[in-house]
N, CA, C and O atoms as CSV, one atom per row, in Angstrom:
chain,resi,resn,atom,element,x,y,z
A,1,MET,N,N,93.969,71.674,105.562
A,1,MET,CA,C,92.506,71.673,105.181
A,1,MET,C,C,92.065,70.261,105.387
A,1,MET,O,O,90.915,70.075,105.785
A,2,GLU,N,N,92.882,69.210,105.152
A,2,GLU,CA,C,92.269,67.802,105.191
A,2,GLU,C,C,91.974,67.459,106.659
A,2,GLU,O,O,91.433,66.366,106.827
A,3,ARG,N,N,92.231,68.199,107.759
A,3,ARG,CA,C,91.879,68.091,109.153
A,3,ARG,C,C,90.805,68.829,109.549
A,3,ARG,O,O,90.261,68.586,110.626
A,4,ALA,N,N,90.378,69.805,108.740
A,4,ALA,CA,C,89.419,70.942,108.957
A,4,ALA,C,C,87.805,70.197,108.965
A,4,ALA,O,O,86.943,70.523,109.781
A,5,LEU,N,N,87.649,69.375,108.125
A,5,LEU,CA,C,86.242,68.623,107.993
A,5,LEU,C,C,86.172,67.854,109.213
A,5,LEU,O,O,85.280,68.094,110.027
A,6,PRO,N,N,87.089,66.891,109.428
A,6,PRO,CA,C,86.957,65.961,110.681
A,6,PRO,C,C,86.721,66.865,111.995
A,6,PRO,O,O,85.887,66.526,112.835
A,7,LEU,N,N,87.404,67.888,112.113
A,7,LEU,CA,C,87.257,68.733,113.158
A,7,LEU,C,C,85.886,69.497,113.099
A,7,LEU,O,O,85.362,69.739,114.187
A,8,ALA,N,N,85.299,69.872,112.051
A,8,ALA,CA,C,84.104,70.488,112.037
A,8,ALA,C,C,82.994,69.462,112.422
A,8,ALA,O,O,82.160,69.804,113.260
A,9,GLU,N,N,82.942,68.281,111.883
A,9,GLU,CA,C,82.243,67.208,112.269
A,9,GLU,C,C,82.299,66.867,113.894
A,9,GLU,O,O,81.306,66.769,114.614
A,10,ALA,N,N,83.604,66.716,114.291
A,10,ALA,CA,C,83.874,66.364,115.791
A,10,ALA,C,C,83.041,67.499,116.662
A,10,ALA,O,O,82.413,67.215,117.682
A,11,LEU,N,N,83.115,68.569,116.209
A,11,LEU,CA,C,82.760,69.809,117.093
A,11,LEU,C,C,81.069,69.824,117.075
A,11,LEU,O,O,80.427,70.415,117.943
A,12,GLY,N,N,80.529,69.184,116.109
A,12,GLY,CA,C,79.117,69.206,115.995
A,12,GLY,C,C,78.252,69.077,117.294
A,12,GLY,O,O,77.345,69.840,117.626
A,13,LEU,N,N,78.721,67.918,118.002
A,13,LEU,CA,C,78.031,67.727,119.433
A,13,LEU,C,C,78.281,68.845,120.346
A,13,LEU,O,O,77.371,69.290,121.045
A,14,VAL,N,N,79.571,69.361,120.377
A,14,VAL,CA,C,79.833,70.288,121.446
A,14,VAL,C,C,78.986,71.685,121.060
A,14,VAL,O,O,78.348,72.378,121.853
A,15,VAL,N,N,79.144,71.887,119.737
A,15,VAL,CA,C,78.408,73.299,119.310
A,15,VAL,C,C,76.868,73.049,119.600
A,15,VAL,O,O,76.210,74.032,119.942
A,16,ARG,N,N,76.229,71.804,119.491
A,16,ARG,CA,C,74.843,71.740,119.834
A,16,ARG,C,C,74.631,71.872,121.353
A,16,ARG,O,O,73.706,72.570,121.768
A,17,ARG,N,N,75.488,71.200,122.228
A,17,ARG,CA,C,75.390,71.365,123.750
A,17,ARG,C,C,75.525,72.690,124.038
A,17,ARG,O,O,74.764,73.145,124.892
A,18,ALA,N,N,76.451,73.535,123.434
A,18,ALA,CA,C,76.743,74.951,123.750
A,18,ALA,C,C,75.401,75.591,123.624
A,18,ALA,O,O,74.855,76.149,124.575
A,19,ARG,N,N,74.851,75.495,122.365
A,19,ARG,CA,C,73.657,76.255,122.069
A,19,ARG,C,C,72.432,75.790,123.081
A,19,ARG,O,O,71.609,76.637,123.427
A,20,THR,N,N,72.345,74.617,123.481
A,20,THR,CA,C,71.337,74.273,124.466
A,20,THR,C,C,71.792,75.014,125.813
A,20,THR,O,O,70.863,75.435,126.502
A,21,LEU,N,N,72.940,75.205,126.228
A,21,LEU,CA,C,73.278,75.933,127.409
A,21,LEU,C,C,73.292,77.280,127.116
A,21,LEU,O,O,73.540,77.925,128.135
A,22,GLY,N,N,73.135,77.935,126.191
A,22,GLY,CA,C,73.225,79.446,125.766
A,22,GLY,C,C,74.710,79.764,125.958
A,22,GLY,O,O,74.940,80.892,126.394
A,23,VAL,N,N,75.707,79.008,125.722
A,23,VAL,CA,C,77.019,79.377,125.467
A,23,VAL,C,C,77.560,79.589,124.227
A,23,VAL,O,O,77.305,78.814,123.305
A,24,ARG,N,N,78.363,80.655,124.068
A,24,ARG,CA,C,78.952,80.917,122.642
A,24,ARG,C,C,80.471,80.372,122.680
A,24,ARG,O,O,81.305,80.708,123.521
A,25,LEU,N,N,80.654,79.568,121.733
A,25,LEU,CA,C,81.860,78.943,121.470
A,25,LEU,C,C,82.756,79.703,120.517
A,25,LEU,O,O,82.276,80.192,119.495
A,26,LEU,N,N,84.071,79.822,120.821
A,26,LEU,CA,C,85.024,80.565,119.956
A,26,LEU,C,C,86.193,79.551,119.544
A,26,LEU,O,O,86.688,78.828,120.409
A,27,LEU,N,N,86.572,79.511,118.385
A,27,LEU,CA,C,87.739,78.667,117.978
A,27,LEU,C,C,88.870,79.626,117.889
A,27,LEU,O,O,88.743,80.651,117.219
A,28,GLU,N,N,89.975,79.353,118.530
A,28,GLU,CA,C,91.208,80.102,118.596
A,28,GLU,C,C,92.279,79.459,117.613
A,28,GLU,O,O,92.410,78.241,117.490
A,29,ASN,N,N,92.974,80.331,116.977
A,29,ASN,CA,C,94.064,79.897,116.236
A,29,ASN,C,C,95.301,79.527,117.086
A,29,ASN,O,O,95.823,80.307,117.884
A,30,SER,N,N,95.746,78.197,116.831
A,30,SER,CA,C,96.902,77.872,117.634
A,30,SER,C,C,98.111,77.548,116.714
A,30,SER,O,O,99.095,78.279,116.602
A,31,HIS,N,N,97.925,76.369,116.067
A,31,HIS,CA,C,99.178,75.975,115.284
A,31,HIS,C,C,98.862,75.730,113.911
A,31,HIS,O,O,99.655,75.069,113.242
A,32,GLU,N,N,97.662,76.236,113.329
A,32,GLU,CA,C,97.355,76.265,111.878
A,32,GLU,C,C,98.315,77.004,111.051
A,32,GLU,O,O,98.719,78.094,111.456
A,33,PRO,N,N,98.728,76.517,109.915
A,33,PRO,CA,C,99.589,77.146,109.108
A,33,PRO,C,C,99.102,78.511,108.568
A,33,PRO,O,O,99.859,79.478,108.486
A,34,HIS,N,N,97.804,78.541,108.205
A,34,HIS,CA,C,97.189,79.644,107.608
A,34,HIS,C,C,95.753,79.780,108.117
A,34,HIS,O,O,95.292,78.829,108.747
A,35,PRO,N,N,94.941,80.945,107.894
A,35,PRO,CA,C,93.650,81.130,108.353
A,35,PRO,C,C,92.662,80.113,107.616
A,35,PRO,O,O,91.706,79.549,108.147
A,36,GLU,N,N,93.072,79.992,106.311
A,36,GLU,CA,C,92.109,79.181,105.689
A,36,GLU,C,C,91.930,77.735,106.083
A,36,GLU,O,O,91.060,77.041,105.556
A,37,ALA,N,N,92.767,77.272,107.027
A,37,ALA,CA,C,92.618,76.053,107.691
A,37,ALA,C,C,91.363,76.076,108.578
A,37,ALA,O,O,90.653,75.081,108.723
A,38,LEU,N,N,91.142,77.179,109.122
A,38,LEU,CA,C,90.081,77.225,110.103
A,38,LEU,C,C,88.696,77.573,109.497
A,38,LEU,O,O,87.642,77.302,110.072
A,39,ARG,N,N,88.784,78.264,108.158
A,39,ARG,CA,C,87.609,78.653,107.716
A,39,ARG,C,C,86.550,77.530,107.313
A,39,ARG,O,O,85.380,77.911,107.339
A,40,PRO,N,N,86.745,76.394,106.998
A,40,PRO,CA,C,85.719,75.447,106.838
A,40,PRO,C,C,85.173,75.097,107.971
A,40,PRO,O,O,83.974,74.820,107.944
A,41,VAL,N,N,85.836,75.027,109.129
A,41,VAL,CA,C,85.184,74.688,110.523
A,41,VAL,C,C,84.178,75.662,110.898
A,41,VAL,O,O,83.071,75.371,111.349
A,42,LEU,N,N,84.689,77.030,110.655
A,42,LEU,CA,C,83.753,78.189,111.109
A,42,LEU,C,C,82.711,78.280,110.183
A,42,LEU,O,O,81.606,78.607,110.616
A,43,GLU,N,N,82.855,78.044,108.943
A,43,GLU,CA,C,81.742,77.951,107.998
A,43,GLU,C,C,80.632,76.785,108.448
A,43,GLU,O,O,79.418,76.984,108.481
A,44,ALA,N,N,81.230,75.653,108.754
A,44,ALA,CA,C,80.418,74.610,109.133
A,44,ALA,C,C,79.364,74.940,110.248
A,44,ALA,O,O,78.256,74.405,110.260
A,45,HIS,N,N,79.726,75.740,111.067
A,45,HIS,CA,C,79.181,76.016,112.155
A,45,HIS,C,C,78.742,77.612,112.180
A,45,HIS,O,O,78.705,78.251,113.232
A,46,ALA,N,N,78.450,78.112,111.033
A,46,ALA,CA,C,78.297,79.669,110.939
A,46,ALA,C,C,77.163,80.003,111.951
A,46,ALA,O,O,76.138,79.325,112.022
A,47,GLY,N,N,77.390,81.004,112.667
A,47,GLY,CA,C,76.266,81.633,113.565
A,47,GLY,C,C,76.395,81.007,114.993
A,47,GLY,O,O,75.793,81.470,115.962
A,48,GLU,N,N,77.202,79.951,115.052
A,48,GLU,CA,C,77.015,79.055,116.249
A,48,GLU,C,C,78.568,79.005,116.973
A,48,GLU,O,O,78.723,78.789,118.175
A,49,LEU,N,N,79.765,79.263,115.941
A,49,LEU,CA,C,81.096,79.135,116.318
A,49,LEU,C,C,81.702,80.334,115.792
A,49,LEU,O,O,81.757,80.583,114.588
A,50,GLY,N,N,82.187,81.121,116.765
A,50,GLY,CA,C,83.043,82.290,116.360
A,50,GLY,C,C,84.564,82.143,116.298
A,50,GLY,O,O,85.063,81.043,116.535
A,51,PHE,N,N,85.371,83.263,115.971
A,51,PHE,CA,C,86.755,83.157,115.997
A,51,PHE,C,C,87.479,84.003,116.958
A,51,PHE,O,O,87.300,85.218,117.039
A,52,CYS,N,N,88.349,83.293,117.725
A,52,CYS,CA,C,89.149,84.055,118.614
A,52,CYS,C,C,90.580,84.287,117.952
A,52,CYS,O,O,91.204,83.279,117.619
A,53,PHE,N,N,91.099,85.438,117.754
A,53,PHE,CA,C,92.393,85.534,117.264
A,53,PHE,C,C,93.389,85.818,118.337
A,53,PHE,O,O,93.236,86.640,119.239
A,54,ASP,N,N,94.451,85.032,118.140
A,54,ASP,CA,C,95.663,85.104,119.049
A,54,ASP,C,C,96.817,85.596,118.295
A,54,ASP,O,O,97.363,84.829,117.502
A,55,THR,N,N,97.277,86.863,118.463
A,55,THR,CA,C,98.218,87.465,117.542
A,55,THR,C,C,99.523,86.619,117.839
A,55,THR,O,O,100.070,86.135,116.848
A,56,ALA,N,N,100.005,86.417,118.889
A,56,ALA,CA,C,101.250,85.723,118.966
A,56,ALA,C,C,101.336,84.382,118.235
A,56,ALA,O,O,102.237,84.036,117.470
A,57,HIS,N,N,100.181,83.636,118.618
A,57,HIS,CA,C,100.160,82.460,117.815
A,57,HIS,C,C,100.337,82.388,116.300
A,57,HIS,O,O,100.979,81.534,115.690
A,58,ALA,N,N,99.630,83.474,115.767
A,58,ALA,CA,C,99.774,83.587,114.347
A,58,ALA,C,C,101.178,83.788,113.816
A,58,ALA,O,O,101.575,83.298,112.759
A,59,ARG,N,N,101.955,84.602,114.686
A,59,ARG,CA,C,103.399,85.062,114.311
A,59,ARG,C,C,104.254,83.917,114.593
A,59,ARG,O,O,105.158,83.646,113.804
A,60,VAL,N,N,104.054,83.199,115.667
A,60,VAL,CA,C,105.024,82.237,116.092
A,60,VAL,C,C,104.835,80.805,115.563
A,60,VAL,O,O,105.796,80.092,115.273
A,61,PHE,N,N,103.565,80.422,115.452
A,61,PHE,CA,C,103.338,78.988,115.000
A,61,PHE,C,C,102.664,78.866,113.736
A,61,PHE,O,O,102.275,77.759,113.367
A,62,SER,N,N,102.474,79.985,112.976
A,62,SER,CA,C,101.673,79.643,111.563
A,62,SER,C,C,102.819,80.183,110.540
A,62,SER,O,O,103.880,80.736,110.829
A,63,ARG,N,N,102.293,79.861,109.270
A,63,ARG,CA,C,103.155,80.277,108.189
A,63,ARG,C,C,102.566,81.652,107.535
A,63,ARG,O,O,102.883,82.014,106.402
A,64,THR,N,N,101.729,82.329,108.323
A,64,THR,CA,C,100.894,83.607,108.031
A,64,THR,C,C,101.016,84.432,109.121
A,64,THR,O,O,100.091,84.617,109.912
A,65,PRO,N,N,102.313,85.039,109.229
A,65,PRO,CA,C,102.593,85.801,110.454
A,65,PRO,C,C,101.876,87.277,110.543
A,65,PRO,O,O,101.757,87.923,111.584
A,66,ASP,N,N,101.398,87.698,109.175
A,66,ASP,CA,C,100.781,89.078,109.142
A,66,ASP,C,C,99.223,88.869,109.756
A,66,ASP,O,O,98.532,87.875,109.534
A,67,PRO,N,N,98.883,89.852,110.455
A,67,PRO,CA,C,97.458,89.742,111.089
A,67,PRO,C,C,96.335,89.878,110.065
A,67,PRO,O,O,95.207,89.462,110.333
A,68,GLY,N,N,96.610,90.429,108.945
A,68,GLY,CA,C,95.469,90.776,108.005
A,68,GLY,C,C,94.665,89.661,107.670
A,68,GLY,O,O,93.454,89.741,107.870
A,69,PRO,N,N,95.201,88.539,107.147
A,69,PRO,CA,C,94.498,87.333,106.720
A,69,PRO,C,C,93.711,86.692,107.834
A,69,PRO,O,O,92.663,86.091,107.595
A,70,TRP,N,N,94.233,86.821,109.117
A,70,TRP,CA,C,93.602,86.294,110.098
A,70,TRP,C,C,92.435,87.072,110.464
A,70,TRP,O,O,91.379,86.491,110.715
A,71,LEU,N,N,92.530,88.340,110.518
A,71,LEU,CA,C,91.293,89.322,110.749
A,71,LEU,C,C,90.163,89.210,109.764
A,71,LEU,O,O,89.012,89.580,109.998
A,72,ALA,N,N,90.590,88.666,108.635
A,72,ALA,CA,C,89.553,88.312,107.577
A,72,ALA,C,C,88.437,87.379,108.055
A,72,ALA,O,O,87.298,87.298,107.595
A,73,LEU,N,N,89.016,86.646,109.132
A,73,LEU,CA,C,87.900,85.632,109.722
A,73,LEU,C,C,87.022,86.379,110.581
A,73,LEU,O,O,86.139,85.691,111.094
A,74,ALA,N,N,87.024,87.687,110.898
A,74,ALA,CA,C,86.180,88.406,111.643
A,74,ALA,C,C,86.252,88.040,113.113
A,74,ALA,O,O,85.183,87.691,113.613
A,75,PRO,N,N,87.238,88.056,113.832
A,75,PRO,CA,C,87.420,87.663,115.285
A,75,PRO,C,C,86.524,88.407,116.170
A,75,PRO,O,O,86.465,89.636,116.138
A,76,GLU,N,N,85.793,87.649,116.995
A,76,GLU,CA,C,84.820,88.176,117.986
A,76,GLU,C,C,85.607,88.587,119.294
A,76,GLU,O,O,85.134,89.474,120.005
A,77,HIS,N,N,86.749,87.989,119.620
A,77,HIS,CA,C,87.546,88.029,120.718
A,77,HIS,C,C,88.995,87.991,120.276
A,77,HIS,O,O,89.377,87.444,119.241
A,78,LEU,N,N,89.826,88.667,121.215
A,78,LEU,CA,C,91.239,88.600,120.913
A,78,LEU,C,C,91.974,88.264,122.104
A,78,LEU,O,O,91.585,88.583,123.227
A,79,HIS,N,N,93.039,87.619,121.873
A,79,HIS,CA,C,94.086,87.099,122.913
A,79,HIS,C,C,95.278,88.006,122.410
A,79,HIS,O,O,95.832,87.868,121.320
A,80,LEU,N,N,95.598,88.970,123.379
A,80,LEU,CA,C,96.811,89.862,123.067
A,80,LEU,C,C,98.013,89.737,124.097
A,80,LEU,O,O,97.898,89.598,125.315
A,81,ASN,N,N,99.139,89.813,123.397
A,81,ASN,CA,C,100.445,89.878,124.061
A,81,ASN,C,C,101.477,90.333,123.096
A,81,ASN,O,O,101.142,90.777,121.998
A,82,ASP,N,N,102.619,90.247,123.432
A,82,ASP,CA,C,103.639,90.606,122.315
A,82,ASP,C,C,104.720,89.473,122.505
A,82,ASP,O,O,104.690,88.713,123.472
A,83,THR,N,N,105.585,89.419,121.609
A,83,THR,CA,C,106.666,88.279,121.473
A,83,THR,C,C,107.833,88.697,120.613
A,83,THR,O,O,107.826,89.670,119.859
A,84,ASP,N,N,108.745,87.938,120.786
A,84,ASP,CA,C,109.894,88.368,119.909
A,84,ASP,C,C,109.960,87.592,118.562
A,84,ASP,O,O,110.959,87.598,117.843
A,85,GLY,N,N,108.828,86.934,118.289
A,85,GLY,CA,C,108.588,86.181,117.090
A,85,GLY,C,C,109.149,84.851,116.966
A,85,GLY,O,O,108.924,84.182,115.957
A,86,VAL,N,N,109.915,84.390,117.986
A,86,VAL,CA,C,110.378,83.180,118.101
A,86,VAL,C,C,109.616,82.231,118.828
A,86,VAL,O,O,109.292,81.152,118.333
A,87,TYR,N,N,109.230,82.677,120.301
A,87,TYR,CA,C,108.518,82.036,121.149
A,87,TYR,C,C,107.288,82.896,121.458
A,87,TYR,O,O,107.264,84.116,121.297
A,88,ASP,N,N,106.263,82.157,121.918
A,88,ASP,CA,C,105.143,82.766,122.546
A,88,ASP,C,C,105.380,83.301,123.913
A,88,ASP,O,O,105.093,82.640,124.911
A,89,ARG,N,N,105.900,84.488,123.969
A,89,ARG,CA,C,106.575,85.088,125.203
A,89,ARG,C,C,105.563,85.643,126.335
A,89,ARG,O,O,105.781,85.665,127.546
A,90,HIS,N,N,104.421,86.080,125.667
A,90,HIS,CA,C,103.523,86.610,126.624
A,90,HIS,C,C,104.012,88.054,127.342
A,90,HIS,O,O,103.797,88.328,128.522
A,91,TRP,N,N,104.561,88.728,126.592
A,91,TRP,CA,C,105.130,90.090,126.955
A,91,TRP,C,C,104.109,91.101,126.927
A,91,TRP,O,O,103.117,90.889,126.229
A,92,ASN,N,N,104.199,92.143,127.567
A,92,ASN,CA,C,103.346,93.414,127.223
A,92,ASN,C,C,103.327,93.858,126.015
A,92,ASN,O,O,104.322,93.767,125.296
A,93,LEU,N,N,102.177,94.414,125.607
A,93,LEU,CA,C,102.047,95.029,124.244
A,93,LEU,C,C,103.051,96.272,124.078
A,93,LEU,O,O,103.188,97.175,124.902
A,94,GLY,N,N,103.699,96.149,122.901
A,94,GLY,CA,C,104.752,97.027,122.528
A,94,GLY,C,C,106.073,96.796,122.827
A,94,GLY,O,O,106.975,97.535,122.431
A,95,ARG,N,N,106.268,95.689,123.587
A,95,ARG,CA,C,107.682,95.140,123.898
A,95,ARG,C,C,108.303,94.424,122.836
A,95,ARG,O,O,109.524,94.475,122.692
A,96,GLY,N,N,107.499,93.694,122.006
A,96,GLY,CA,C,108.088,92.930,121.010
A,96,GLY,C,C,107.864,93.249,119.493
A,96,GLY,O,O,108.036,94.411,119.126
A,97,VAL,N,N,107.490,92.286,118.584
A,97,VAL,CA,C,107.437,92.625,117.226
A,97,VAL,C,C,106.195,92.609,116.517
A,97,VAL,O,O,106.109,92.571,115.290
A,98,LEU,N,N,105.166,92.643,117.375
A,98,LEU,CA,C,103.734,92.303,116.714
A,98,LEU,C,C,103.160,93.489,116.140
A,98,LEU,O,O,102.314,93.295,115.266
A,99,GLY,N,N,103.482,94.860,116.492
A,99,GLY,CA,C,102.945,95.976,115.922
A,99,GLY,C,C,101.554,96.043,116.110
A,99,GLY,O,O,100.840,96.166,115.115
A,100,HIS,N,N,101.026,95.978,117.309
A,100,HIS,CA,C,99.545,96.045,117.456
A,100,HIS,C,C,98.875,97.447,116.976
A,100,HIS,O,O,97.730,97.586,116.546
A,101,GLY,N,N,99.893,98.481,117.158
A,101,GLY,CA,C,99.537,99.816,116.767
A,101,GLY,C,C,99.089,100.032,115.485
A,101,GLY,O,O,98.357,101.002,115.282
A,102,ALA,N,N,99.463,99.147,114.398
A,102,ALA,CA,C,99.214,99.260,113.118
A,102,ALA,C,C,98.004,98.694,112.682
A,102,ALA,O,O,97.606,98.941,111.543
A,103,TRP,N,N,97.302,97.892,113.519
A,103,TRP,CA,C,96.045,97.107,113.049
A,103,TRP,C,C,94.967,96.906,114.109
A,103,TRP,O,O,93.856,96.466,113.813
A,104,LEU,N,N,95.336,97.253,115.407
A,104,LEU,CA,C,94.386,96.849,116.493
A,104,LEU,C,C,93.336,97.898,116.780
A,104,LEU,O,O,92.375,97.538,117.460
A,105,ARG,N,N,93.390,99.167,116.347
A,105,ARG,CA,C,92.329,100.163,116.762
A,105,ARG,C,C,90.859,99.767,116.366
A,105,ARG,O,O,89.966,99.918,117.199
A,106,PRO,N,N,90.576,99.246,115.070
A,106,PRO,CA,C,89.180,98.890,114.612
A,106,PRO,C,C,88.724,97.860,115.540
A,106,PRO,O,O,87.503,97.728,115.621
A,107,TYR,N,N,89.449,97.116,116.245
A,107,TYR,CA,C,89.054,95.824,116.897
A,107,TYR,C,C,88.919,96.002,118.548
A,107,TYR,O,O,88.634,95.042,119.264
A,108,LEU,N,N,89.137,97.241,119.032
A,108,LEU,CA,C,89.144,97.664,120.302
A,108,LEU,C,C,87.657,97.474,120.853
A,108,LEU,O,O,87.538,97.472,122.078
A,109,ASP,N,N,86.674,97.337,120.184
A,109,ASP,CA,C,85.513,97.125,120.700
A,109,ASP,C,C,85.072,95.731,120.905
A,109,ASP,O,O,83.943,95.494,121.336
A,110,ARG,N,N,85.962,94.749,120.596
A,110,ARG,CA,C,85.879,93.365,120.989
A,110,ARG,C,C,86.356,92.905,122.296
A,110,ARG,O,O,87.234,93.545,122.875
A,111,THR,N,N,85.870,91.890,122.785
A,111,THR,CA,C,86.356,91.395,123.880
A,111,THR,C,C,87.662,90.875,123.756
A,111,THR,O,O,87.997,90.233,122.759
A,112,MET,N,N,88.576,91.154,124.892
A,112,MET,CA,C,89.878,90.674,124.709
A,112,MET,C,C,90.412,90.181,126.053
A,112,MET,O,O,89.879,90.557,127.097
A,113,VAL,N,N,91.489,89.320,126.045
A,113,VAL,CA,C,92.329,89.131,127.150
A,113,VAL,C,C,93.719,89.456,127.038
A,113,VAL,O,O,94.342,89.197,126.008
A,114,LEU,N,N,94.259,90.022,128.057
A,114,LEU,CA,C,95.804,90.400,127.959
A,114,LEU,C,C,96.349,89.161,128.464
A,114,LEU,O,O,96.078,88.840,129.621
A,115,GLU,N,N,97.115,88.388,127.713
A,115,GLU,CA,C,97.838,87.291,128.126
A,115,GLU,C,C,99.281,87.522,128.380
A,115,GLU,O,O,100.195,87.053,127.701
A,116,VAL,N,N,99.405,88.296,129.431
A,116,VAL,CA,C,100.851,88.729,129.760
A,116,VAL,C,C,101.222,88.095,131.044
A,116,VAL,O,O,100.394,87.796,131.905
A,117,ARG,N,N,102.595,87.886,131.149
A,117,ARG,CA,C,103.132,87.172,132.454
A,117,ARG,C,C,103.744,88.168,133.458
A,117,ARG,O,O,104.380,87.814,134.451
A,118,GLU,N,N,103.483,89.501,133.095
A,118,GLU,CA,C,104.065,90.372,133.893
A,118,GLU,C,C,102.911,91.346,134.288
A,118,GLU,O,O,101.775,91.104,133.879
A,119,ASP,N,N,103.149,92.394,135.037
A,119,ASP,CA,C,102.154,93.367,135.396
A,119,ASP,C,C,101.744,94.037,134.216
A,119,ASP,O,O,102.489,94.652,133.452
A,120,PRO,N,N,100.229,93.848,134.082
A,120,PRO,CA,C,99.539,94.255,132.781
A,120,PRO,C,C,99.476,95.804,132.536
A,120,PRO,O,O,99.054,96.270,131.477
A,121,GLU,N,N,99.933,96.595,133.609
A,121,GLU,CA,C,99.816,98.037,133.477
A,121,GLU,C,C,100.412,98.722,132.209
A,121,GLU,O,O,99.863,99.730,131.762
A,122,ALA,N,N,101.520,98.198,131.621
A,122,ALA,CA,C,102.134,98.720,130.540
A,122,ALA,C,C,101.190,98.522,129.361
A,122,ALA,O,O,100.986,99.446,128.573
A,123,SER,N,N,100.561,97.227,129.217
A,123,SER,CA,C,99.605,96.905,128.150
A,123,SER,C,C,98.319,97.761,128.323
A,123,SER,O,O,97.754,98.290,127.365
A,124,LEU,N,N,97.910,97.858,129.571
A,124,LEU,CA,C,96.648,98.779,129.594
A,124,LEU,C,C,96.922,100.307,129.236
A,124,LEU,O,O,96.000,100.993,128.795
A,125,ARG,N,N,98.246,100.859,129.437
A,125,ARG,CA,C,98.524,102.159,129.066
A,125,ARG,C,C,98.527,102.110,127.374
A,125,ARG,O,O,97.915,102.947,126.710
A,126,TYR,N,N,99.220,101.127,126.844
A,126,TYR,CA,C,99.290,100.906,125.499
A,126,TYR,C,C,97.874,100.924,124.840
A,126,TYR,O,O,97.715,101.644,123.854
A,127,LEU,N,N,96.864,100.202,125.307
A,127,LEU,CA,C,95.615,100.225,124.886
A,127,LEU,C,C,95.008,101.431,124.980
A,127,LEU,O,O,94.316,101.874,124.064
A,128,SER,N,N,95.225,102.087,126.141
A,128,SER,CA,C,94.560,103.381,126.161
A,128,SER,C,C,94.945,104.407,125.282
A,128,SER,O,O,94.094,105.049,124.666
A,129,ALA,N,N,96.284,104.646,125.154
A,129,ALA,CA,C,96.957,105.483,124.160
A,129,ALA,C,C,96.481,105.106,122.711
A,129,ALA,O,O,96.314,106.054,121.944
A,130,LEU,N,N,96.275,104.017,122.307
A,130,LEU,CA,C,95.732,103.497,121.075
A,130,LEU,C,C,94.275,103.956,120.884
A,130,LEU,O,O,93.865,104.456,119.836
A,131,GLU,N,N,93.550,103.753,121.947
A,131,GLU,CA,C,92.092,104.192,121.947
A,131,GLU,C,C,91.930,105.740,121.779
A,131,GLU,O,O,91.012,106.260,121.144
A,132,GLU,N,N,92.796,106.322,122.337
A,132,GLU,CA,C,92.837,107.890,122.309
A,132,GLU,C,C,93.292,108.416,120.986
A,132,GLU,O,O,93.198,109.605,120.682
A,133,GLY,N,N,93.807,107.452,120.179
A,133,GLY,CA,C,94.228,107.901,118.777
A,133,GLY,C,C,95.589,108.109,118.475
A,133,GLY,O,O,95.985,108.578,117.408
A,134,GLU,N,N,96.339,107.742,119.463
A,134,GLU,CA,C,97.968,107.837,119.328
A,134,GLU,C,C,98.414,106.662,118.608
A,134,GLU,O,O,98.864,105.655,119.154
A,135,GLY,N,N,98.258,106.842,117.257
A,135,GLY,CA,C,98.592,105.714,116.350
A,135,GLY,C,C,100.115,105.451,116.096
A,135,GLY,O,O,100.587,104.400,115.661
A,136,ASP,N,N,100.819,106.609,116.447
A,136,ASP,CA,C,102.176,106.366,116.118
A,136,ASP,C,C,102.924,105.183,116.989
A,136,ASP,O,O,103.060,105.220,118.212
A,137,VAL,N,N,103.310,104.291,116.260
A,137,VAL,CA,C,103.922,103.011,117.012
A,137,VAL,C,C,104.939,103.373,118.028
A,137,VAL,O,O,104.900,102.767,119.099
A,138,ASN,N,N,105.847,104.283,117.836
A,138,ASN,CA,C,106.962,104.712,118.567
A,138,ASN,C,C,106.256,105.364,119.774
A,138,ASN,O,O,106.718,105.027,120.865
A,139,ARG,N,N,105.242,106.219,119.789
A,139,ARG,CA,C,104.702,106.855,120.860
A,139,ARG,C,C,104.010,105.852,121.816
A,139,ARG,O,O,104.021,105.944,123.043
A,140,LEU,N,N,103.368,104.821,121.045
A,140,LEU,CA,C,102.706,103.635,121.748
A,140,LEU,C,C,103.677,103.016,122.522
A,140,LEU,O,O,103.441,102.911,123.726
A,141,THR,N,N,104.766,102.568,122.062
A,141,THR,CA,C,105.918,101.717,122.688
A,141,THR,C,C,106.380,102.659,123.739
A,141,THR,O,O,106.665,102.129,124.813
A,142,ASP,N,N,106.514,103.953,123.650
A,142,ASP,CA,C,107.084,104.783,124.634
A,142,ASP,C,C,106.296,104.717,125.832
A,142,ASP,O,O,106.816,105.072,126.891
A,143,THR,N,N,105.100,104.306,125.804
A,143,THR,CA,C,104.052,104.148,126.948
A,143,THR,C,C,104.704,103.252,127.856
A,143,THR,O,O,104.707,103.461,129.069
A,144,LEU,N,N,105.306,102.174,127.273
A,144,LEU,CA,C,105.819,101.078,128.396
A,144,LEU,C,C,107.022,101.698,129.223
A,144,LEU,O,O,107.409,101.150,130.254
A,145,GLN,N,N,107.584,102.828,128.750
A,145,GLN,CA,C,108.707,103.608,129.559
A,145,GLN,C,C,108.268,104.334,130.691
A,145,GLN,O,O,109.015,104.603,131.631
A,146,ARG,N,N,107.000,104.679,130.622
A,146,ARG,CA,C,106.553,105.776,131.478
A,146,ARG,C,C,106.059,104.882,132.813
A,146,ARG,O,O,105.597,105.452,133.802
């Protein structure tokens, strides 16, 4: 929290310039210990700075691995991949431990980037199955085998 206010102040110039250019800025979680570390920055620039949730960063780099508290920051954009929980592996969805099937469906209307280091087809099938209502995590993970 002690770093949040200096960051909010430092971002002021960037936020004003983005407004002038008609650009929407998003702040991504990276190595913050918990979502409350970002809240003061987002609130300082409410309406002009949004939140981008990176699921693997929350699991690997924070002390708050559960997506729920991060989702309370109302992400406008998502960075999606999967991981073993130890390193930011950038695996396809369903290959690791992040359990996207348990929480992602209400956020499928957001913009997102699949940050995967392999052919994204398996992740695209996973997202399609989730969108079609196949909420069973085992069935979603089975899409990787097809």
